[in-house]
C-alpha positions in Angstrom: 6.5 15.3 29.1 3.8 17.3 27.3 0.6 15.5 26.4 0.2 13.5 23.2 -3.3 12.0 23.1 -5.9 10.7 20.7 -9.5 11.4 21.5 -11.8 8.9 19.7 -15.0 10.7 18.6 -16.3 8.1 16.2 -15.1 4.7 15.0 -18.0 3.3 13.0 -18.2 2.9 9.3 -20.7 4.2 6.7 -24.0 2.7 7.9 -25.2 4.6 11.0 -25.8 2.5 14.1 -26.7 3.1 17.8 -23.4 1.7 18.8 -20.9 3.9 17.0 -20.6 7.4 15.5 -19.1 8.1 12.1 -15.3 8.5 11.9 -13.6 11.4 13.7 -10.7 11.8 16.1 -8.9 14.7 17.7 -5.1 14.4 18.1 -3.8 16.6 21.0 -0.1 17.1 20.9 2.0 19.7 22.7 -0.9 22.1 23.3 -2.2 21.9 19.7 -5.3 20.1 18.6 -5.9 18.6 15.1 -9.0 16.8 13.9 -8.9 13.8 11.6 -12.1 13.2 9.6 -15.4 14.8 10.5 -18.4 12.5 10.0 -21.9 13.3 10.9 -22.4 14.0 14.6 -18.8 15.0 15.3 -19.6 18.3 17.0 -21.9 16.5 19.4 -19.1 14.1 20.2 -16.8 17.1 20.7 -19.2 18.3 23.4 -19.2 15.0 25.1 -15.4 14.7 25.0 -14.9 18.2 26.4 -12.4 18.9 23.7 -12.3 22.7 23.3 -13.8 23.8 20.1 -11.6 26.8 19.7 -8.4 24.9 20.1 -8.9 22.9 16.9 -6.6 24.5 14.4 -6.9 22.2 11.4 -9.1 19.3 10.0 -7.5 16.6 8.0 -9.9 14.6 5.8 -8.7 11.2 4.7 -11.2 11.0 1.8 -14.6 12.3 0.6 -16.9 9.5 1.6 -19.7 11.0 3.6 -19.0 9.1 6.9 -15.7 11.0 7.0 -16.6 14.5 5.9 -20.4 15.3 6.2 -20.1 16.8 9.6 -17.6 19.4 8.6 -19.8 22.2 7.4 -22.1 22.0 10.4 -19.1 22.2 12.7 -17.7 25.2 10.8 -21.1 26.9 11.2 -21.0 26.2 14.9 -17.5 27.7 15.2 -19.0 30.9 13.7 -21.8 31.0 16.2 -19.3 30.6 19.0 -17.4 33.6 17.9 -14.3 31.9 16.5 -11.7 34.3 15.1 -8.7 32.1 14.5 -8.2 30.6 11.0 -9.3 27.0 10.4 -7.1 25.0 8.1 -8.6 22.2 6.0 -6.5 19.5 4.4 -8.1 17.4 1.8 -7.9 16.3 -1.9 -8.0 19.2 -4.4 -11.5 18.3 -5.7 -13.0 19.2 -2.4 -12.1 22.8 -2.6 -14.9 24.0 -4.9 -17.5 22.0 -2.9 -16.2 23.5 0.4 -16.4 27.0 -1.0 -20.0 26.4 -2.3 -21.0 25.1 1.2 -19.4 28.0 2.9 -21.3 30.4 0.7 -24.6 28.7 1.2 -24.5 27.9 4.9 -21.7 30.0 6.6 -22.0 33.4 5.1 -20.4 36.1 7.2 -17.9 34.0 9.2 -15.5 36.1 11.2 -12.6 33.7 10.6 -10.8 32.4 7.6 -11.2 28.9 6.3 -7.9 28.1 4.5 -7.8 25.1 2.2 -4.7 23.0 1.6 -4.8 20.4 -1.2 -3.3 17.0 -0.4 -1.9 14.6 -3.0 -3.0 11.2 -1.7 -0.7 9.4 -4.1 2.5 10.2 -2.3 4.0 10.3 1.2 4.9 13.9 2.0 5.0 16.4 4.9 1.8 18.4 4.6 2.1 20.3 7.9 5.1 21.3 10.0 5.8 23.6 12.9 8.7 23.8 15.5 7.7 20.6 17.3 5.7 18.4 14.9 5.4 17.1 11.4 2.3 15.6 9.8 2.8 13.4 6.7 0.3 12.0 4.3 0.2 8.1 3.9 -1.0 6.9 0.5 -3.8 4.4 0.9 -6.0 2.4 -1.6 -9.7 2.9 -1.5 -12.6 3.4 -3.9 -11.8 7.2 -3.8 -8.5 8.9 -3.5 -7.5 8.4 0.2 -4.6 8.9 2.5 -3.8 8.4 6.1 -1.8 10.7 8.4 1.4 10.3 10.4 1.9 12.6 13.3 5.5 12.7 14.5 7.2 14.9 17.1 10.5 16.5 16.4 13.3 15.8 18.7 13.3 18.0 21.8 16.2 19.6 23.8 17.8 17.8 26.7 16.7 18.5 30.3 18.8 20.6 32.6 20.1 18.9 35.6 18.8 21.2 38.3 21.2 19.9 40.9 24.2 20.9 38.8 22.7 24.3 37.9 22.2 25.0 41.6 25.5 23.6 42.7 27.5 25.5 40.1 25.3 28.6 40.5 24.9 28.8 36.7 22.8 32.0 35.8 19.3 31.4 34.4 20.4 33.3 31.3 22.8 30.4 30.4 20.3 27.6 30.6 19.1 27.8 27.0 22.7 27.9 25.8 23.4 24.7 27.8 20.3 23.0 26.4 21.6 23.7 23.0 25.0 22.1 23.6 27.2 24.5 25.6 29.2 23.5 28.6 30.1 25.7 31.6 33.4 26.9 33.0 33.4 28.0 36.7 35.1 31.3 37.8 38.0 29.1 39.0 38.5 27.7 35.6 36.9 24.2 36.1 35.2 23.0 32.9 32.0 21.0 32.9 31.0 19.3 29.6 27.5 19.7 28.3 26.7 16.0 29.0 27.4 16.6 32.7 24.8 19.3 32.9 21.9 17.6 31.2 19.8 14.4 30.9 18.6 13.1 27.6 15.5 14.6 25.9 12.1 13.0 26.0 11.8 10.2 23.4 10.1 11.2 20.2 6.5 9.9 19.9 4.4 9.1 16.8 0.9 8.2 15.7 -0.4 6.9 12.4 -4.0 6.9 11.2 -5.0 4.6 8.4 -8.6 4.5 7.3 -10.1 3.5 4.8 -7.9 1.1 2.8 -7.7 -2.3 1.4 -4.9 -4.5 2.9 -1.6 -3.2 1.7 1.3 -5.7 2.4 3.9 -3.0 2.0 2.2 -0.3 4.1 4.3 -1.2 7.1 7.3 0.5 5.4 5.7 3.9 5.7 4.7 3.6 9.4 7.5 1.4 10.7 8.1 1.9 14.5 5.2 4.2 15.2 4.1 4.1 18.9 0.3 3.9 18.1 -1.4 2.8 14.9 -5.1 3.3 14.2 -6.0 1.0 11.2 -9.4 0.3 9.9 -10.7 -3.2 10.7 -14.1 -3.0 9.0 -14.6 -6.8 8.7 -13.7 -10.1 10.3 -12.4 -13.2 8.7 -15.9 -14.1 7.5 -15.9 -11.2 5.1 -12.4 -11.2 3.8 -13.7 -11.4 0.2 -16.0 -8.4 0.9 -13.1 -6.5 2.3 -11.1 -6.9 -0.9 -14.2 -6.1 -3.1 -14.9 -2.8 -1.3 -11.3 -1.8 -0.6 -11.4 -2.4 3.2 -9.4 -4.4 5.6 -10.1 -7.1 8.1 -9.0 -7.0 11.7 -6.5 -9.8 11.0 -5.0 -7.8 8.1 -4.8 -4.6 10.3 -2.9 -6.7 12.8 -0.5 -8.0 10.2 0.4 -4.4 9.2 1.0 -3.6 12.9 3.1 -6.7 13.4 5.2 -6.1 10.3 5.7 -2.4 11.2 6.7 -3.2 14.8 4.3 -0.7 16.2 3.8 -0.3 19.9 0.0 -0.6 20.0 -2.7 -1.1 17.4 -6.2 0.5 17.6 -8.9 -1.2 15.6 -11.8 0.8 14.2 -14.2 1.7 11.4 -16.3 -1.4 12.3 -19.0 -2.6 9.9 -22.5 -2.3 11.2 -22.9 -6.1 10.8 -20.9 -6.7 14.0 -22.8 -6.2 17.2 -19.9 -7.3 19.3 -16.4 -6.3 18.1 -14.7 -8.6 20.4 -14.6 -11.2 17.7 -12.6 -8.8 15.6 -10.3 -8.2 18.5 -9.7 -11.9 19.0 -8.8 -12.3 15.4 -6.4 -9.4 15.5 -4.7 -10.6 18.7 -3.9 -14.0 17.0 -1.5 -12.0 14.9 -0.5 -9.0 17.1 -1.0 -9.2 20.8 -1.0 -5.4 21.5 -4.3 -4.9 19.6 -7.2 -3.0 21.2 -10.6 -1.9 20.3 -11.2 1.8 19.9 -14.5 3.2 21.2 -16.2 6.6 21.5 -15.0 8.5 24.4 -11.6 6.7 24.7 -8.6 8.9 25.2 -5.4 7.1 24.1 -2.0 8.2 25.3 0.7 8.1 22.7 3.8 6.9 24.4 6.4 4.2 24.2 4.7 0.9 24.9 
């Protein structure tokens, strides 16, 4: 099975601390790498994580608060100094495009690669990226600015060839793709073997949802139901539930409620308020609702799989 991993580069909130970096992740799936959010210090975190700079093909910004986007222009400048030539795709709300162009003209003149902007409508759930093996959908969220999350979902793969049957029946290599795509096989003596006898089932489809920042949305579970791993902001604990509502954030317990209702495999907590020096109290509150809750932390690499 090909890798599907989430590299946590930053899981703090707006106020800088010595414990956490601003929001950023890299999703690695089937040989491709996508960045979600790019707060200050992200490129330093990339160095520490050993994620290859030149493999990041797109950056998805959930919204335009500084702790989610102020590291982008510096990272683009570094890409230029490293000799990048592959296009870099940026997905964000439409109002970011003129700001991005102005920053590129001011700080990144003479890049040898294209920066291609894709506007995202944060008000609706829609596929915003697609290739042969993957789709990425926007997830409408509610914050003080237009904001959305992102749902990464593999497309179903082909079944696996039974090597023992291929060798036993001496099936030519040229026929393997035909069999993967549904064909059977007939021996020279006329014995027919059905497709199902020659293959084993494909790998299960995996999925990852990123939801930050947002107030608690009781119906959010409907858009992410059944995902294998969910990252949901948990800025506050029970002691600041009123503050969470006021500033359009969620508590750890509310994040766990979404995870429980959506029947996800595993919940990652993050976007911690600077007021908490020990996030284990947030974890304890989340686990009272959803046992498979975990703290995210810088440097963590989370495998997306069936839990």
